[in-house]
Every structure is written in structure tokens, then in C-alpha cells.
N, C-alpha and C positions, 0 to 999 in steps of 0.2 A: 512823692509818689516813690514807690520802691521800683526800682530797676529790675532786679528779678525776685520773683516771688513763687516759692515751691508750696504746692498743695498736696499734701500725702491723702490720698483715697484709697483705703485698704492698703494692698500690697504695690499700688501702682503709683506713679509719682508723676503728675501731670506738671509740664514745664510751661509755665506761662512768661512769655517774654513781652514786657511793655516797653516801647520804644519811644518814650518820652523825649529822650534827650539825645538819641543819636542822630547824626548830621545829614541823614539823604532824605529830610522830608520836607514839604512846602509849608508854609505858614497856615494854610488851610487844612494841612494833615499833620499837624505837630505832634499827635498821638495816635498810635495805632498798636492794637494787641494781635499778635500773629496766633492764629489757631494752631495749637500744638498738641491737641489732645491725643492724636495718632502715636505721638512718641513718648515712649518710655525710656528713662535717662539716655536721651539722644546722645550718639557718638559724632562729634562734628569733625567734618573732613576739609582741611584747608586747601581751597583751588587757587591760591594766589601766590606768586613768586616775590620772595623779599626783594627790596628796592635797595640796590648797591652799585658799585661800580662796574660790575657785569649786566646790568640791566639794559635790556635791546631796546632802541627807539627807532623809529623810522630813518633809514640811512642818510637823508639830506637835513636830518634835523640838526641844527648847529650846536645844541646843547644836550648834555645827557644827565644823569643823575649826580647831584653833589651833595656832600654831607659834611658841612662844614663845623669844626669845633670852635665854639664861642668861650666855653669854659669847661674845665676838666680837671679835677683834682682836689686835694685838700685845702681849704680855705685857711686864712689866716686864724680863723676862730676854731679850728680843728676839726670841722666836719666836712665830708665829702659833698661835692657838687658839681653837675654836670649840665650843660645846655648847648644845643647845636641848631644850625639853620640848615634847612633842606633847601634844594633849588631843583625843580624838575619841569619838563614841558608836561602838559595835560596827557597826551597820548605816547604811552610807552609803558613797558613791562604789562603786569596786570592791570588792565585799565577799561575804563566805561567810555564809549562814544555815546554822547547825547544828541538827540535828533537834531539839534541845531548845528551839529557838526557838517550835516550835508542837506538841510532843509531849512531855509530862510524863516520858516515860521514855525520851526521845531522847539522843542522845550529845552530850556538850558540844564545844566546839571542840579542846580538848586530847585528847579521847577518840577522834577521829577517826582511823583508821588510814590511813596513806600510801597503801595499795591504792586508797582511795576518792578520794584526791585526784590520783592520778596514773594515767595510762593512755590508751588509744585513745579517740577522740571522733568524733562526726559533727556536721556543721553543717546544719541543717535551715531553709532560707531560706524565710519566710513573710512576707516583705516586700512582695510584690505586694498582697495582700490586707490585711497590717496598714496600710500606709500609706494605704488607703481608708476605714478604719474604726477610729478611735481606741479603740472598745470591742471590738475584735475578739478573740475567744478562739480559741486554738490547738486544734483539734479532732484525732481520730484520723484523719480524712479527709484533712487536710493530710499528716500523717506517712505514712499509707499510700500517699499519692501520691509522696512522695519516695521511699519503698522501691520502689516499682514501677519506679523509672529508677535506683535506686542499690543496690538490696538491702536486706534486712533490717537493722535495727539489731543490731550484734554483741552477744553476751550481755556484761553488765557494761561496756558502755562508756558514756562520757559523751554526753548529749544537749545540744547548744547550739542555740538558735533565733535564728536573725538575722532581726529584725523591721524593720531599717531605721530604728529610731529612735535608734540610736546617733550617727546624724548630727546630732541636735539637742543632744546632751550639750556643754557644760554650761547651755545656755540653760533656764533655769527654765519659763518658760511653754510654750515648745515641747515640753518633755521631759514635764513633767507634765500638760500640758492646761489649766493654769489660772495665772493671774499671782497670785493670793492665795498668801499664806502662812500659817503657824500652823493652828488647829484648823478655822478657816472654810474652809480651802483642800479639806479632806479629801472633802466632798460633792461637789466640783467636779473631782476628780481624773479624767481620762480618758487612759489608756493600757492598751494590749492586755496580755494575760495567757494562761495556761494553762488551759484548760477543767478544772475539778476531776475529771471523770470520764476526762479524758485523762491527767491526772497520775496518777492511779491505775492506769490502764492501762499507762503506762510503767513503773511499778513492779512490776506483778504479770504483764504478758504480754511486756515486752521487757527487765525485770531491767536496767534501766540503773542506774549507781552514782552519779551526779551529774546535776544539771540546771542549766542557766544559760541568760542571755539577755541582750539589749542593752537592758533597760527596767529603770525601778526597784522591779519586784516581779514574783515569780513569778505572781502573782494580779493580774488586771486592775482598774485605778483604782477602779472601781465596786463592788469586792467588800466586803462587810461581815463576812464569816466567815474570808474567806482559806484557803478550802477546798481550793484547790491545795497551799498549803503544807502544810496537814494531811494530805492524801493521800500526798505524798511524804515527810513527815517521821515519819508512824507508820511507815513503812518503813525509816527509818533513811538516809534520801537526802539529803543536803545540797543546798543550791542556791547559786549564783553570779547576783548580780545586778549591773547597771550593767557589763556586760563590753564591753570596747572592741575594735575591729578586727575584728570577725567577717566583715568583707566581704573580707579579706585572705585566708582560709582557703577551702579547697576543701570539698566536701561531705563527704569521708570521706579515710582514710589519714591521720589526724591523730594526734599525740600531744601531750597536755597535762600540765602541771605546775601545779597550784593549790595554792599553800601560804599559809594564813592564819598570822598572829601566833598563837603558842600560848598563848592566854589561858586559864587553868585556869578550869573552870565557865562560860567563856564561850558565849552563844548566838548569837553572831556574831563576824567580825573582819575587819578590812582584809584585802584579798588582793592576793597578787601573783601572776598567772596568765599563763603563756607557753605556746606552743603552737610544734610545727613540723610540716611536711608531709613526711611520707615520700617520700623519692626513688625 
């Protein structure tokens, strides 16, 4: 089966992406064709940060990203060869939170269907309020205000929130709101998140299938119970955190592909997320 197939129709080029070998599908959904007829020569925008020594993880996480050299250089037979080992927690950098992260009966990373990880998305810009208050909580008022201008969030769309905090990444202090690290940093975290009641409203009234934003967490820094996570994940809705380049996207008319490493039983995973704007 071909991985990419380009079918010319007149002057249009329809792009058919067959996901038969991508690693974010379940056994029951091992093949899926993304409907891309609205796109002509799509220009993809990368919404992911690279993983390296600057990657930000939760302050009390004991480990960060490691990229170990196992082999690198010219072999005795005269050809170049390199191979590396990577070590990383599930949650850090641009990553996915699977529902099992905060819901005992939630789907694990490998159980997430491709349909939850691909599809139409909207970008709701709350940066004007967020950058004035590090403890700002995204509420339904902000979303309804966006809808008054752009229309209601489509059924089964992804909701991405642009808070403006992406411009601080990977500056630890500016991004987390504290220069401290380790357990003592947790009480001093100050960054915005989603109001728990709003997270539940997105799940139950707008039926979104994924939620993402350009901050370290779906919940704000001072949260003790991560109630926004709970509200989304008990509805089997995954989250995307530390998303990059949301300022390059329009408010709507976006198609997103968000594929995590297929970690069996995983509560989260590094994420490669890309988007294109419909022409």
C-alpha cells in the first residue's frame, strides 16, 4: 500500500494521506484515510518543539530529555554510521496527555483512535487577557466571545487555545512563572489554564475531541487537583500541551494531525503535531 498517493485532477492536486503505518492507531483502526479534498498543495505548519537539552518538563520530574550517542563516525569499513538512545519522560516538551493520565478508565496512548488525533481545529486567542494575568483561567465567556465572531465550534473539532505564553518557551522562569526547580517550585507555579467548568462545558456542550494550548498544562499553575484534566479525560478527551506556533494559524479552517509515539499503556507521549490552513 502506498504511503502517499497524489492524484492530479485538472489543475487541482488532491492529497490523499493513507495512515496505514503511522504509529498512533489502535489495532481496530490500523488504516485510515484522511479526507483532504479541501486542500490543494497543503503547506504544513509544525506546532512541535524539538526535543533536546532545553526541553521543559514538570519541575519535580527527576529526569529530562537525554540523547545518548551509541555510535557515531566512520566505521572500519569506511562508511559513516550513527545510532543513538533517547530517554524521556512521557510528559514534557510538546506532548500528548492520554485520558488514562487523570481517569482510571481512560484510554491509553496506544488505544487512542486516529479520528481523535486528526481533523478540523479552531484556534481561540485569549492572549490579551492571559498575558495580563499569569493566573488567568479560560472561561466560557472567552469562548462565547470567540464564537460570536467566528461561529460555534464545530462538532468533534479540536480546540486549541493561544495564550501567548509560547513566546517564553524554553525560558524556564518566564514560562513557569518561577526560577525554582524541583518540588519547591510547585507552590510557585504561575501560568494560565482552563477553568474546570469550562473544560466540562467543552466536552459536554461543544463535544470537542481534543484540547491543546501553548502552556505547560491544561490546568493553571496553582491548581492542586488538576480538575480541568479530570473533566476532559473522564470524557476520553486527550490534551496537547506545550504547543508551538499557534500564532501562525488562523482562527478556523485548520486541519491538524497530532501523532504521538505509540506507547503501549502510556499515559502520555512526545507529540509531533502539524497543521495546515484550508485554502
